[in-house]
mmCIF file of the N, C-alpha and C atoms, coordinates in Angstrom:
data_MODEL
# 
_entry.id   MODEL 
# 
loop_
_atom_site.group_PDB 
_atom_site.id 
_atom_site.type_symbol 
_atom_site.label_atom_id 
_atom_site.label_alt_id 
_atom_site.label_comp_id 
_atom_site.label_asym_id 
_atom_site.label_entity_id 
_atom_site.label_seq_id 
_atom_site.pdbx_PDB_ins_code 
_atom_site.Cartn_x 
_atom_site.Cartn_y 
_atom_site.Cartn_z 
_atom_site.occupancy 
_atom_site.B_iso_or_equiv 
_atom_site.pdbx_formal_charge 
_atom_site.auth_seq_id 
_atom_site.auth_comp_id 
_atom_site.auth_asym_id 
_atom_site.auth_atom_id 
_atom_site.pdbx_PDB_model_num 
ATOM 1   N N  . SER A 1 1  ? 0.840  -1.177  0.000   1.00 0.00 ? 1  SER A N  1 
ATOM 2   C CA . SER A 1 1  ? 0.000  0.000   0.000   1.00 0.00 ? 1  SER A CA 1 
ATOM 3   C C  . SER A 1 1  ? 0.884  1.238   0.000   1.00 0.00 ? 1  SER A C  1 
ATOM 4   N N  . TRP A 1 2  ? 0.300  2.383   -0.241  1.00 0.00 ? 2  TRP A N  1 
ATOM 5   C CA . TRP A 1 2  ? 1.054  3.626   -0.268  1.00 0.00 ? 2  TRP A CA 1 
ATOM 6   C C  . TRP A 1 2  ? 0.163  4.780   0.128   1.00 0.00 ? 2  TRP A C  1 
ATOM 7   N N  . LYS A 1 3  ? 0.811  5.875   0.530   1.00 0.00 ? 3  LYS A N  1 
ATOM 8   C CA . LYS A 1 3  ? 0.079  7.098   0.842   1.00 0.00 ? 3  LYS A CA 1 
ATOM 9   C C  . LYS A 1 3  ? 0.996  8.278   0.565   1.00 0.00 ? 3  LYS A C  1 
ATOM 10  N N  . SER A 1 4  ? 0.387  9.432   0.370   1.00 0.00 ? 4  SER A N  1 
ATOM 11  C CA . SER A 1 4  ? 1.168  10.640  0.113   1.00 0.00 ? 4  SER A CA 1 
ATOM 12  C C  . SER A 1 4  ? 0.766  11.731  1.086   1.00 0.00 ? 4  SER A C  1 
ATOM 13  N N  . SER A 1 5  ? 1.677  12.675  1.273   1.00 0.00 ? 5  SER A N  1 
ATOM 14  C CA . SER A 1 5  ? 1.366  13.835  2.109   1.00 0.00 ? 5  SER A CA 1 
ATOM 15  C C  . SER A 1 5  ? 0.381  14.724  1.343   1.00 0.00 ? 5  SER A C  1 
ATOM 16  N N  . ARG A 1 6  ? -0.238 15.639  2.045   1.00 0.00 ? 6  ARG A N  1 
ATOM 17  C CA . ARG A 1 6  ? -1.217 16.534  1.403   1.00 0.00 ? 6  ARG A CA 1 
ATOM 18  C C  . ARG A 1 6  ? -0.614 17.321  0.240   1.00 0.00 ? 6  ARG A C  1 
ATOM 19  N N  . ASP A 1 7  ? 0.650  17.693  0.361   1.00 0.00 ? 7  ASP A N  1 
ATOM 20  C CA . ASP A 1 7  ? 1.296  18.472  -0.699  1.00 0.00 ? 7  ASP A CA 1 
ATOM 21  C C  . ASP A 1 7  ? 1.948  17.591  -1.774  1.00 0.00 ? 7  ASP A C  1 
ATOM 22  N N  . ASN A 1 8  ? 1.791  16.278  -1.638  1.00 0.00 ? 8  ASN A N  1 
ATOM 23  C CA . ASN A 1 8  ? 2.349  15.304  -2.584  1.00 0.00 ? 8  ASN A CA 1 
ATOM 24  C C  . ASN A 1 8  ? 3.873  15.367  -2.705  1.00 0.00 ? 8  ASN A C  1 
ATOM 25  N N  . LEU A 1 9  ? 4.537  15.843  -1.669  1.00 0.00 ? 9  LEU A N  1 
ATOM 26  C CA . LEU A 1 9  ? 5.995  15.892  -1.695  1.00 0.00 ? 9  LEU A CA 1 
ATOM 27  C C  . LEU A 1 9  ? 6.631  14.692  -1.007  1.00 0.00 ? 9  LEU A C  1 
ATOM 28  N N  . ARG A 1 10 ? 5.858  13.972  -0.232  1.00 0.00 ? 10 ARG A N  1 
ATOM 29  C CA . ARG A 1 10 ? 6.379  12.799  0.480   1.00 0.00 ? 10 ARG A CA 1 
ATOM 30  C C  . ARG A 1 10 ? 5.443  11.625  0.224   1.00 0.00 ? 10 ARG A C  1 
ATOM 31  N N  . TRP A 1 11 ? 6.032  10.539  -0.207  1.00 0.00 ? 11 TRP A N  1 
ATOM 32  C CA . TRP A 1 11 ? 5.277  9.320   -0.488  1.00 0.00 ? 11 TRP A CA 1 
ATOM 33  C C  . TRP A 1 11 ? 5.848  8.198   0.372   1.00 0.00 ? 11 TRP A C  1 
ATOM 34  N N  . VAL A 1 12 ? 4.964  7.430   0.968   1.00 0.00 ? 12 VAL A N  1 
ATOM 35  C CA . VAL A 1 12 ? 5.373  6.309   1.812   1.00 0.00 ? 12 VAL A CA 1 
ATOM 36  C C  . VAL A 1 12 ? 4.760  5.039   1.229   1.00 0.00 ? 12 VAL A C  1 
ATOM 37  N N  . PHE A 1 13 ? 5.617  4.073   0.965   1.00 0.00 ? 13 PHE A N  1 
ATOM 38  C CA . PHE A 1 13 ? 5.178  2.795   0.427   1.00 0.00 ? 13 PHE A CA 1 
ATOM 39  C C  . PHE A 1 13 ? 5.392  1.722   1.483   1.00 0.00 ? 13 PHE A C  1 
ATOM 40  N N  . LYS A 1 14 ? 4.374  0.938   1.720   1.00 0.00 ? 14 LYS A N  1 
ATOM 41  C CA . LYS A 1 14 ? 4.479  -0.164  2.675   1.00 0.00 ? 14 LYS A CA 1 
ATOM 42  C C  . LYS A 1 14 ? 4.677  -1.452  1.882   1.00 0.00 ? 14 LYS A C  1 
ATOM 43  N N  . LEU A 1 15 ? 5.771  -2.130  2.173   1.00 0.00 ? 15 LEU A N  1 
ATOM 44  C CA . LEU A 1 15 ? 6.063  -3.375  1.470   1.00 0.00 ? 15 LEU A CA 1 
ATOM 45  C C  . LEU A 1 15 ? 5.302  -4.521  2.110   1.00 0.00 ? 15 LEU A C  1 
ATOM 46  N N  . LYS A 1 16 ? 4.851  -5.422  1.276   1.00 0.00 ? 16 LYS A N  1 
ATOM 47  C CA . LYS A 1 16 ? 4.143  -6.594  1.777   1.00 0.00 ? 16 LYS A CA 1 
ATOM 48  C C  . LYS A 1 16 ? 5.137  -7.485  2.516   1.00 0.00 ? 16 LYS A C  1 
ATOM 49  N N  . GLU A 1 17 ? 4.832  -7.775  3.752   1.00 0.00 ? 17 GLU A N  1 
ATOM 50  C CA . GLU A 1 17 ? 5.706  -8.626  4.552   1.00 0.00 ? 17 GLU A CA 1 
ATOM 51  C C  . GLU A 1 17 ? 5.790  -10.013 3.926   1.00 0.00 ? 17 GLU A C  1 
ATOM 52  N N  . GLY A 1 18 ? 7.004  -10.505 3.799   1.00 0.00 ? 18 GLY A N  1 
ATOM 53  C CA . GLY A 1 18 ? 7.214  -11.839 3.250   1.00 0.00 ? 18 GLY A CA 1 
ATOM 54  C C  . GLY A 1 18 ? 7.301  -11.889 1.734   1.00 0.00 ? 18 GLY A C  1 
ATOM 55  N N  . ALA A 1 19 ? 7.227  -10.737 1.057   1.00 0.00 ? 19 ALA A N  1 
ATOM 56  C CA . ALA A 1 19 ? 7.354  -10.723 -0.402  1.00 0.00 ? 19 ALA A CA 1 
ATOM 57  C C  . ALA A 1 19 ? 8.780  -11.112 -0.781  1.00 0.00 ? 19 ALA A C  1 
ATOM 58  N N  . THR A 1 20 ? 8.896  -11.969 -1.782  1.00 0.00 ? 20 THR A N  1 
ATOM 59  C CA . THR A 1 20 ? 10.209 -12.455 -2.194  1.00 0.00 ? 20 THR A CA 1 
ATOM 60  C C  . THR A 1 20 ? 10.382 -12.365 -3.705  1.00 0.00 ? 20 THR A C  1 
ATOM 61  N N  . PHE A 1 21 ? 11.642 -12.374 -4.119  1.00 0.00 ? 21 PHE A N  1 
ATOM 62  C CA . PHE A 1 21 ? 11.979 -12.470 -5.530  1.00 0.00 ? 21 PHE A CA 1 
ATOM 63  C C  . PHE A 1 21 ? 11.891 -13.936 -5.953  1.00 0.00 ? 21 PHE A C  1 
ATOM 64  N N  . HIS A 1 22 ? 12.063 -14.185 -7.247  1.00 0.00 ? 22 HIS A N  1 
ATOM 65  C CA . HIS A 1 22 ? 11.964 -15.543 -7.771  1.00 0.00 ? 22 HIS A CA 1 
ATOM 66  C C  . HIS A 1 22 ? 12.947 -16.507 -7.108  1.00 0.00 ? 22 HIS A C  1 
ATOM 67  N N  . ASN A 1 23 ? 14.063 -15.974 -6.605  1.00 0.00 ? 23 ASN A N  1 
ATOM 68  C CA . ASN A 1 23 ? 15.074 -16.832 -5.985  1.00 0.00 ? 23 ASN A CA 1 
ATOM 69  C C  . ASN A 1 23 ? 14.867 -17.021 -4.484  1.00 0.00 ? 23 ASN A C  1 
ATOM 70  N N  . GLY A 1 24 ? 13.774 -16.442 -3.965  1.00 0.00 ? 24 GLY A N  1 
ATOM 71  C CA . GLY A 1 24 ? 13.464 -16.601 -2.556  1.00 0.00 ? 24 GLY A CA 1 
ATOM 72  C C  . GLY A 1 24 ? 13.983 -15.494 -1.654  1.00 0.00 ? 24 GLY A C  1 
ATOM 73  N N  . ARG A 1 25 ? 14.815 -14.598 -2.203  1.00 0.00 ? 25 ARG A N  1 
ATOM 74  C CA . ARG A 1 25 ? 15.328 -13.495 -1.385  1.00 0.00 ? 25 ARG A CA 1 
ATOM 75  C C  . ARG A 1 25 ? 14.207 -12.506 -1.105  1.00 0.00 ? 25 ARG A C  1 
ATOM 76  N N  . GLU A 1 26 ? 14.163 -12.030 0.144   1.00 0.00 ? 26 GLU A N  1 
ATOM 77  C CA . GLU A 1 26 ? 13.111 -11.098 0.546   1.00 0.00 ? 26 GLU A CA 1 
ATOM 78  C C  . GLU A 1 26 ? 13.295 -9.732  -0.122  1.00 0.00 ? 26 GLU A C  1 
ATOM 79  N N  . VAL A 1 27 ? 12.191 -9.135  -0.542  1.00 0.00 ? 27 VAL A N  1 
ATOM 80  C CA . VAL A 1 27 ? 12.198 -7.794  -1.121  1.00 0.00 ? 27 VAL A CA 1 
ATOM 81  C C  . VAL A 1 27 ? 12.362 -6.773  0.001   1.00 0.00 ? 27 VAL A C  1 
ATOM 82  N N  . THR A 1 28 ? 13.266 -5.804  -0.197  1.00 0.00 ? 28 THR A N  1 
ATOM 83  C CA . THR A 1 28 ? 13.508 -4.775  0.819   1.00 0.00 ? 28 THR A CA 1 
ATOM 84  C C  . THR A 1 28 ? 13.330 -3.382  0.212   1.00 0.00 ? 28 THR A C  1 
ATOM 85  N N  . ALA A 1 29 ? 13.233 -2.392  1.064   1.00 0.00 ? 29 ALA A N  1 
ATOM 86  C CA . ALA A 1 29 ? 13.152 -1.004  0.601   1.00 0.00 ? 29 ALA A CA 1 
ATOM 87  C C  . ALA A 1 29 ? 14.400 -0.642  -0.193  1.00 0.00 ? 29 ALA A C  1 
ATOM 88  N N  . GLN A 1 30 ? 15.548 -1.166  0.201   1.00 0.00 ? 30 GLN A N  1 
ATOM 89  C CA . GLN A 1 30 ? 16.794 -0.871  -0.504  1.00 0.00 ? 30 GLN A CA 1 
ATOM 90  C C  . GLN A 1 30 ? 16.741 -1.344  -1.953  1.00 0.00 ? 30 GLN A C  1 
ATOM 91  N N  . ASP A 1 31 ? 15.980 -2.389  -2.237  1.00 0.00 ? 31 ASP A N  1 
ATOM 92  C CA . ASP A 1 31 ? 15.818 -2.849  -3.618  1.00 0.00 ? 31 ASP A CA 1 
ATOM 93  C C  . ASP A 1 31 ? 15.166 -1.768  -4.475  1.00 0.00 ? 31 ASP A C  1 
ATOM 94  N N  . PHE A 1 32 ? 14.214 -1.046  -3.905  1.00 0.00 ? 32 PHE A N  1 
ATOM 95  C CA . PHE A 1 32 ? 13.548 0.025   -4.647  1.00 0.00 ? 32 PHE A CA 1 
ATOM 96  C C  . PHE A 1 32 ? 14.468 1.225   -4.814  1.00 0.00 ? 32 PHE A C  1 
ATOM 97  N N  . VAL A 1 33 ? 15.251 1.533   -3.794  1.00 0.00 ? 33 VAL A N  1 
ATOM 98  C CA . VAL A 1 33 ? 16.229 2.621   -3.905  1.00 0.00 ? 33 VAL A CA 1 
ATOM 99  C C  . VAL A 1 33 ? 17.208 2.292   -5.032  1.00 0.00 ? 33 VAL A C  1 
ATOM 100 N N  . TYR A 1 34 ? 17.692 1.069   -5.063  1.00 0.00 ? 34 TYR A N  1 
ATOM 101 C CA . TYR A 1 34 ? 18.617 0.637   -6.109  1.00 0.00 ? 34 TYR A CA 1 
ATOM 102 C C  . TYR A 1 34 ? 17.973 0.771   -7.489  1.00 0.00 ? 34 TYR A C  1 
ATOM 103 N N  . THR A 1 35 ? 16.742 0.297   -7.618  1.00 0.00 ? 35 THR A N  1 
ATOM 104 C CA . THR A 1 35 ? 16.054 0.316   -8.904  1.00 0.00 ? 35 THR A CA 1 
ATOM 105 C C  . THR A 1 35 ? 15.830 1.736   -9.399  1.00 0.00 ? 35 THR A C  1 
ATOM 106 N N  . TYR A 1 36 ? 15.326 2.614   -8.539  1.00 0.00 ? 36 TYR A N  1 
ATOM 107 C CA . TYR A 1 36 ? 15.075 3.999   -8.946  1.00 0.00 ? 36 TYR A CA 1 
ATOM 108 C C  . TYR A 1 36 ? 16.383 4.717   -9.261  1.00 0.00 ? 36 TYR A C  1 
ATOM 109 N N  . THR A 1 37 ? 17.425 4.442   -8.496  1.00 0.00 ? 37 THR A N  1 
ATOM 110 C CA . THR A 1 37 ? 18.724 5.051   -8.766  1.00 0.00 ? 37 THR A CA 1 
ATOM 111 C C  . THR A 1 37 ? 19.251 4.576   -10.112 1.00 0.00 ? 37 THR A C  1 
ATOM 112 N N  . ARG A 1 38 ? 19.098 3.313   -10.389 1.00 0.00 ? 38 ARG A N  1 
ATOM 113 C CA . ARG A 1 38 ? 19.553 2.761   -11.671 1.00 0.00 ? 38 ARG A CA 1 
ATOM 114 C C  . ARG A 1 38 ? 18.779 3.376   -12.831 1.00 0.00 ? 38 ARG A C  1 
ATOM 115 N N  . ILE A 1 39 ? 17.486 3.549   -12.675 1.00 0.00 ? 39 ILE A N  1 
ATOM 116 C CA . ILE A 1 39 ? 16.681 4.179   -13.726 1.00 0.00 ? 39 ILE A CA 1 
ATOM 117 C C  . ILE A 1 39 ? 17.169 5.601   -13.990 1.00 0.00 ? 39 ILE A C  1 
ATOM 118 N N  . LEU A 1 40 ? 17.518 6.322   -12.929 1.00 0.00 ? 40 LEU A N  1 
ATOM 119 C CA . LEU A 1 40 ? 17.975 7.706   -13.072 1.00 0.00 ? 40 LEU A CA 1 
ATOM 120 C C  . LEU A 1 40 ? 19.419 7.823   -13.558 1.00 0.00 ? 40 LEU A C  1 
ATOM 121 N N  . ASP A 1 41 ? 20.186 6.760   -13.471 1.00 0.00 ? 41 ASP A N  1 
ATOM 122 C CA . ASP A 1 41 ? 21.590 6.793   -13.884 1.00 0.00 ? 41 ASP A CA 1 
ATOM 123 C C  . ASP A 1 41 ? 21.668 7.032   -15.394 1.00 0.00 ? 41 ASP A C  1 
ATOM 124 N N  . PRO A 1 42 ? 22.308 8.117   -15.828 1.00 0.00 ? 42 PRO A N  1 
ATOM 125 C CA . PRO A 1 42 ? 22.371 8.416   -17.257 1.00 0.00 ? 42 PRO A CA 1 
ATOM 126 C C  . PRO A 1 42 ? 23.029 7.317   -18.089 1.00 0.00 ? 42 PRO A C  1 
ATOM 127 N N  . ARG A 1 43 ? 23.872 6.520   -17.475 1.00 0.00 ? 43 ARG A N  1 
ATOM 128 C CA . ARG A 1 43 ? 24.540 5.441   -18.218 1.00 0.00 ? 43 ARG A CA 1 
ATOM 129 C C  . ARG A 1 43 ? 23.561 4.381   -18.690 1.00 0.00 ? 43 ARG A C  1 
ATOM 130 N N  . THR A 1 44 ? 22.416 4.244   -18.022 1.00 0.00 ? 44 THR A N  1 
ATOM 131 C CA . THR A 1 44 ? 21.438 3.238   -18.443 1.00 0.00 ? 44 THR A CA 1 
ATOM 132 C C  . THR A 1 44 ? 20.555 3.737   -19.575 1.00 0.00 ? 44 THR A C  1 
ATOM 133 N N  . GLU A 1 45 ? 20.544 5.057   -19.787 1.00 0.00 ? 45 GLU A N  1 
ATOM 134 C CA . GLU A 1 45 ? 19.725 5.667   -20.841 1.00 0.00 ? 45 GLU A CA 1 
ATOM 135 C C  . GLU A 1 45 ? 18.275 5.201   -20.769 1.00 0.00 ? 45 GLU A C  1 
ATOM 136 N N  . SER A 1 46 ? 17.751 5.086   -19.569 1.00 0.00 ? 46 SER A N  1 
ATOM 137 C CA . SER A 1 46 ? 16.383 4.615   -19.377 1.00 0.00 ? 46 SER A CA 1 
ATOM 138 C C  . SER A 1 46 ? 15.367 5.685   -19.753 1.00 0.00 ? 46 SER A C  1 
ATOM 139 N N  . GLY A 1 47 ? 14.421 5.312   -20.583 1.00 0.00 ? 47 GLY A N  1 
ATOM 140 C CA . GLY A 1 47 ? 13.338 6.217   -20.942 1.00 0.00 ? 47 GLY A CA 1 
ATOM 141 C C  . GLY A 1 47 ? 12.431 6.517   -19.770 1.00 0.00 ? 47 GLY A C  1 
ATOM 142 N N  . ALA A 1 48 ? 12.467 5.664   -18.760 1.00 0.00 ? 48 ALA A N  1 
ATOM 143 C CA . ALA A 1 48 ? 11.618 5.850   -17.581 1.00 0.00 ? 48 ALA A CA 1 
ATOM 144 C C  . ALA A 1 48 ? 12.158 6.918   -16.637 1.00 0.00 ? 48 ALA A C  1 
ATOM 145 N N  . SER A 1 49 ? 13.378 7.387   -16.865 1.00 0.00 ? 49 SER A N  1 
ATOM 146 C CA . SER A 1 49 ? 13.960 8.370   -15.945 1.00 0.00 ? 49 SER A CA 1 
ATOM 147 C C  . SER A 1 49 ? 13.125 9.644   -15.873 1.00 0.00 ? 49 SER A C  1 
ATOM 148 N N  . ALA A 1 50 ? 12.486 10.015  -16.955 1.00 0.00 ? 50 ALA A N  1 
ATOM 149 C CA . ALA A 1 50 ? 11.649 11.223  -16.963 1.00 0.00 ? 50 ALA A CA 1 
ATOM 150 C C  . ALA A 1 50 ? 10.524 11.127  -15.938 1.00 0.00 ? 50 ALA A C  1 
ATOM 151 N N  . LEU A 1 51 ? 10.069 9.925   -15.657 1.00 0.00 ? 51 LEU A N  1 
ATOM 152 C CA . LEU A 1 51 ? 8.986  9.726   -14.691 1.00 0.00 ? 51 LEU A CA 1 
ATOM 153 C C  . LEU A 1 51 ? 9.440  9.972   -13.259 1.00 0.00 ? 51 LEU A C  1 
ATOM 154 N N  . LEU A 1 52 ? 10.747 9.926   -13.017 1.00 0.00 ? 52 LEU A N  1 
ATOM 155 C CA . LEU A 1 52 ? 11.281 10.052  -11.662 1.00 0.00 ? 52 LEU A CA 1 
ATOM 156 C C  . LEU A 1 52 ? 11.971 11.389  -11.409 1.00 0.00 ? 52 LEU A C  1 
ATOM 157 N N  . MET A 1 53 ? 11.901 12.300  -12.343 1.00 0.00 ? 53 MET A N  1 
ATOM 158 C CA . MET A 1 53 ? 12.626 13.565  -12.226 1.00 0.00 ? 53 MET A CA 1 
ATOM 159 C C  . MET A 1 53 ? 12.134 14.458  -11.097 1.00 0.00 ? 53 MET A C  1 
ATOM 160 N N  . ARG A 1 54 ? 10.934 14.227  -10.586 1.00 0.00 ? 54 ARG A N  1 
ATOM 161 C CA . ARG A 1 54 ? 10.420 15.053  -9.497  1.00 0.00 ? 54 ARG A CA 1 
ATOM 162 C C  . ARG A 1 54 ? 10.954 14.621  -8.134  1.00 0.00 ? 54 ARG A C  1 
ATOM 163 N N  . ILE A 1 55 ? 11.687 13.517  -8.095  1.00 0.00 ? 55 ILE A N  1 
ATOM 164 C CA . ILE A 1 55 ? 12.285 13.077  -6.836  1.00 0.00 ? 55 ILE A CA 1 
ATOM 165 C C  . ILE A 1 55 ? 13.382 14.068  -6.461  1.00 0.00 ? 55 ILE A C  1 
ATOM 166 N N  . LYS A 1 56 ? 13.374 14.477  -5.212  1.00 0.00 ? 56 LYS A N  1 
ATOM 167 C CA . LYS A 1 56 ? 14.364 15.452  -4.738  1.00 0.00 ? 56 LYS A CA 1 
ATOM 168 C C  . LYS A 1 56 ? 15.779 14.924  -4.973  1.00 0.00 ? 56 LYS A C  1 
ATOM 169 N N  . GLY A 1 57 ? 16.591 15.723  -5.630  1.00 0.00 ? 57 GLY A N  1 
ATOM 170 C CA . GLY A 1 57 ? 17.977 15.357  -5.884  1.00 0.00 ? 57 GLY A CA 1 
ATOM 171 C C  . GLY A 1 57 ? 18.210 14.611  -7.182  1.00 0.00 ? 57 GLY A C  1 
ATOM 172 N N  . ALA A 1 58 ? 17.156 14.307  -7.927  1.00 0.00 ? 58 ALA A N  1 
ATOM 173 C CA . ALA A 1 58 ? 17.321 13.553  -9.170  1.00 0.00 ? 58 ALA A CA 1 
ATOM 174 C C  . ALA A 1 58 ? 18.199 14.304  -10.163 1.00 0.00 ? 58 ALA A C  1 
ATOM 175 N N  . THR A 1 59 ? 17.949 15.587  -10.335 1.00 0.00 ? 59 THR A N  1 
ATOM 176 C CA . THR A 1 59 ? 18.730 16.375  -11.291 1.00 0.00 ? 59 THR A CA 1 
ATOM 177 C C  . THR A 1 59 ? 20.196 16.438  -10.886 1.00 0.00 ? 59 THR A C  1 
ATOM 178 N N  . ASP A 1 60 ? 20.466 16.681  -9.612  1.00 0.00 ? 60 ASP A N  1 
ATOM 179 C CA . ASP A 1 60 ? 21.858 16.721  -9.144  1.00 0.00 ? 60 ASP A CA 1 
ATOM 180 C C  . ASP A 1 60 ? 22.553 15.386  -9.384  1.00 0.00 ? 60 ASP A C  1 
ATOM 181 N N  . PHE A 1 61 ? 21.853 14.287  -9.166  1.00 0.00 ? 61 PHE A N  1 
ATOM 182 C CA . PHE A 1 61 ? 22.421 12.958  -9.395  1.00 0.00 ? 61 PHE A CA 1 
ATOM 183 C C  . PHE A 1 61 ? 22.742 12.765  -10.878 1.00 0.00 ? 61 PHE A C  1 
ATOM 184 N N  . ILE A 1 62 ? 21.800 13.100  -11.738 1.00 0.00 ? 62 ILE A N  1 
ATOM 185 C CA . ILE A 1 62 ? 21.995 12.923  -13.178 1.00 0.00 ? 62 ILE A CA 1 
ATOM 186 C C  . ILE A 1 62 ? 23.149 13.780  -13.685 1.00 0.00 ? 62 ILE A C  1 
ATOM 187 N N  . GLU A 1 63 ? 23.276 14.973  -13.137 1.00 0.00 ? 63 GLU A N  1 
ATOM 188 C CA . GLU A 1 63 ? 24.350 15.878  -13.556 1.00 0.00 ? 63 GLU A CA 1 
ATOM 189 C C  . GLU A 1 63 ? 25.694 15.540  -12.917 1.00 0.00 ? 63 GLU A C  1 
ATOM 190 N N  . GLY A 1 64 ? 25.737 14.500  -12.086 1.00 0.00 ? 64 GLY A N  1 
ATOM 191 C CA . GLY A 1 64 ? 26.984 14.067  -11.470 1.00 0.00 ? 64 GLY A CA 1 
ATOM 192 C C  . GLY A 1 64 ? 27.411 14.889  -10.269 1.00 0.00 ? 64 GLY A C  1 
ATOM 193 N N  . LYS A 1 65 ? 26.518 15.713  -9.749  1.00 0.00 ? 65 LYS A N  1 
ATOM 194 C CA . LYS A 1 65 ? 26.844 16.550  -8.594  1.00 0.00 ? 65 LYS A CA 1 
ATOM 195 C C  . LYS A 1 65 ? 26.795 15.766  -7.285  1.00 0.00 ? 65 LYS A C  1 
ATOM 196 N N  . THR A 1 66 ? 26.045 14.666  -7.270  1.00 0.00 ? 66 THR A N  1 
ATOM 197 C CA . THR A 1 66 ? 25.950 13.805  -6.092  1.00 0.00 ? 66 THR A CA 1 
ATOM 198 C C  . THR A 1 66 ? 26.041 12.352  -6.525  1.00 0.00 ? 66 THR A C  1 
ATOM 199 N N  . LYS A 1 67 ? 26.379 11.492  -5.585  1.00 0.00 ? 67 LYS A N  1 
ATOM 200 C CA . LYS A 1 67 ? 26.481 10.061  -5.881  1.00 0.00 ? 67 LYS A CA 1 
ATOM 201 C C  . LYS A 1 67 ? 25.208 9.307   -5.517  1.00 0.00 ? 67 LYS A C  1 
ATOM 202 N N  . THR A 1 68 ? 24.306 9.978   -4.789  1.00 0.00 ? 68 THR A N  1 
ATOM 203 C CA . THR A 1 68 ? 23.039 9.365   -4.405  1.00 0.00 ? 68 THR A CA 1 
ATOM 204 C C  . THR A 1 68 ? 21.907 10.345  -4.698  1.00 0.00 ? 68 THR A C  1 
ATOM 205 N N  . VAL A 1 69 ? 20.683 9.824   -4.722  1.00 0.00 ? 69 VAL A N  1 
ATOM 206 C CA . VAL A 1 69 ? 19.496 10.646  -4.939  1.00 0.00 ? 69 VAL A CA 1 
ATOM 207 C C  . VAL A 1 69 ? 18.936 10.998  -3.571  1.00 0.00 ? 69 VAL A C  1 
ATOM 208 N N  . GLU A 1 70 ? 18.946 12.272  -3.235  1.00 0.00 ? 70 GLU A N  1 
ATOM 209 C CA . GLU A 1 70 ? 18.580 12.724  -1.893  1.00 0.00 ? 70 GLU A CA 1 
ATOM 210 C C  . GLU A 1 70 ? 17.199 12.244  -1.451  1.00 0.00 ? 70 GLU A C  1 
ATOM 211 N N  . GLY A 1 71 ? 16.241 12.247  -2.337  1.00 0.00 ? 71 GLY A N  1 
ATOM 212 C CA . GLY A 1 71 ? 14.870 11.932  -1.956  1.00 0.00 ? 71 GLY A CA 1 
ATOM 213 C C  . GLY A 1 71 ? 14.541 10.458  -1.862  1.00 0.00 ? 71 GLY A C  1 
ATOM 214 N N  . LEU A 1 72 ? 15.527 9.603   -2.044  1.00 0.00 ? 72 LEU A N  1 
ATOM 215 C CA . LEU A 1 72 ? 15.263 8.160   -1.940  1.00 0.00 ? 72 LEU A CA 1 
ATOM 216 C C  . LEU A 1 72 ? 15.742 7.630   -0.611  1.00 0.00 ? 72 LEU A C  1 
# 
């Protein structure tokens, strides 16, 4: 499930307890941070990066000013 703040600047996602990948490893919040960071990484040339540009720090990350995305 998920919810957002009234101003839509903060989103909270609740992971389903016990959710696993095909290999049995449990899904974690860090998996989503990794995935969104990878999508935003210019080296991947992902067309989906435009969908994540509103995340705080996305532009700085893409421009190489930071090594992480602040809002993740």
